[in-house]
N, C-alpha and C positions, 0 to 999 in steps of 0.2 A: 505494499500499499503506500503512496507516495504522499499521504497528507493523514494529519491526525486531527480528529474535532472532539472539542468538550465545551464544557460550561460551567459557570459556578455552581450548578446544581449537582456536579460531578463531583466535588471536593467541598471538604469542610472549610469553613472560616477559621483562621488562627487570632480572630479579635471577638471579642463579646459584641453582641447584637445590638448591645445599647449605645456603642460607638460607630456603630457600623457594620462593615464587613471587609475581610481580605482575604482573597483566594489566591492562592499560589498556583497556577497551571502547568508550570514546570515539568512535574513528573506525568500530570494528567496529559499532557501533547507530548510527551515523550523527546522533547529537545535536547540538543546537546550543546548548543553554545549560546542559548540566548533563554534567559528567565523573563515570564511575563506574568503579571499580577494583577488581578482586577481590584480597586479600594473604592469603598464607599466612605464617606466622612459624616456622621451626623453632624447637625450646627453644635457648637461648643467642643468638638472632639479634638484629638491631636493623636499623631501616630508617633511611633518611637524616634526619639532622636538617635542617630546612627551615623556613621560612615563606611567605608569600604575599603579601607587603606589595608586592611587585613589579609583582603582576597583580590584586590586590584579592580574591581566591577566597577563600570561606569553604569549610570542610569539615567533614563528618560522618563519625565512624568508628563503624560498627556491629560488634562483636563476633558472630559466628555459631557459633565454635566455640572453648573455651579461654579465655584469659585473658591479657592483655597490659597492660604498664605504658606510658602518653603520658608522657614527660617534656617538661614545660613549663619557662619560665625559672625559676619560683618554688617549683614543686610537681611532684610525680610523681602522675598521677590511674590508678589502678588501675581496667581495665574487664574484666568477665567477660560470659559469655556471654549474650546479650539486650539487651546496655547498650551505649547510645550516648552519644558525647561530639561537641559541637559546638564548633569551634574559630574564632575571628575569624582574618583575614586576616594581620595583624601578628603574631600569637602563634608563636612558635618553639617547635618540636614535634620529637619524635622516637619512636618506637613501637620498644618492646622487649618481647623475649619470655625473662624470666628463670625460666619455669617448667618444668615436665617434659613438657608436650604441645603440640603442635602446636596454632599458633592462627590462624584464619580470620577474616577481617573484609572488609565491603564500606565500601569509602570513596568518598563522595559530593562531588563540588566542584561550586560554582557561583559565580555573581557576578564571575568573572575577566574581565579584558580577552579 
């Protein structure tokens, strides 16, 4: 087979439902070089602060609904629907939704160990 199909219904969310949902699709898609995650953030919720200096993974965040703030070490970058942000592995980041509507994002990571 030359393709693999999945959905968030096929995998368990790794965060509590009260915060939204976060579904890692890499295993379900059987990808070798790229990770894909779907994330929903409820208003007032935030993701985990992290970087990828330990594994070298570059990430791209694409907002498909709503708006989020990406807090970096030295600034906060707002991202609205249809906007994308690339982050180098060593950049500390945290997603936050201080807005009034649920935000939905596609997170893509590649280049890590």
